[in-house]
Phi, psi and omega in degrees: 000117182284149179235095189228144179194153182071204181288326181255238181208139181294325179228163182186198207242217175214190187232201189308305191286343183243029182256007188293322181295312183293323181297318176304315177303312183294328179290331170296312183296320183296319184291337183279339183248345178256161176284347183227147182290336181234145177295147179290340174194168180257130177300334176288327184265336185241107177254008183290326173285142169293165175302318183295315180296321182285326172297322177295320179295319176299319180298319182291342181267346179291139182286160180298333188280350180271161175307145176287132181250139175291154174302316184297316185293313180297326174295321183287328174296314175300315177297322180288322176304313179295320185286315189267353174072056168218175179278127178304324180297322178296317180290323175297320182292319180299313183291329177296320179288307186305314191260007180068044179107034180061043182264107186290345181264003180300139184223158169231125180252154177273183181301325184272007178084003176281143183287129173264316183219152180197158175093189190299322178246015173057063175279157167255181190297320179301313178303304184307317181293321178291320181293312186297324181293315187281318191245016182302313188280312184303312183252008173071036179274158179275120182285350181249008182294143176260169178305314184296321179289327181292323183288343178271350180292148176288168179308313185302318183282324181291336178302332180295323180289323174300319183292325177291320176298318182290333177287318175299322187284326177298318175296315184297319188275359178060042181278142177287113185289354172281335187263160174291139173284125179284164174300323177296321176291318176302314179290323178298320180299330183269319185283310183203089185302320183296322178292326177295317179296325183272001180056058186272099181292325181296318178300310183302319185296308180296319182291316180300313179294316180300310183290328174305315181294325174296320184289330174296329178276330184277316188261177182300152183295336183304330183291337180296330191252014181288145171276096190268130181237151180298136181297000000 
């Protein structure tokens, strides 16, 4: 769930040296939805496979218990990962957690019943406004889309707004575009961009531990006993 407001964002993430806890959390999530705790290769490092081939491999590794994902959706995840330099497995794990199983209509409401966050990565209205304003032409987004309309989009179309958000956050967090984005950085950009930019170790530790506990409740017990090592 992203926490963004105003010209910048009220909350935000951490960096390379402080991302171990968050990376471990993502590996727990990844192990829960994939048949193996680690991807067989990284799309960032291995470009020999076509996007379609890599997406097909991802689909074959997804457990039968998770929602069915279209080939188009998985291909677009892989394509985005290749362009922005992160692991497609990490993004899939994040979206699975944030939206309760890649549910594009997933929402979080406030006490007054107003929608605070929604969609695959739980963006708020401010985030959506910034994304559609900056990337409408580049990514083919609807510049007039409302949150209600956004939540009705299928995964494949909503993913373009996710891409726009991540591009905004890469710039905001001042990540080196020449380097691969770690799992911790990817999670941080969505959870709390400001703390990511500020390299907040305490935030990453707390968030990583909290999310790991949530994963243990949601996913199979096997993920608890994995020998997790830093990527």
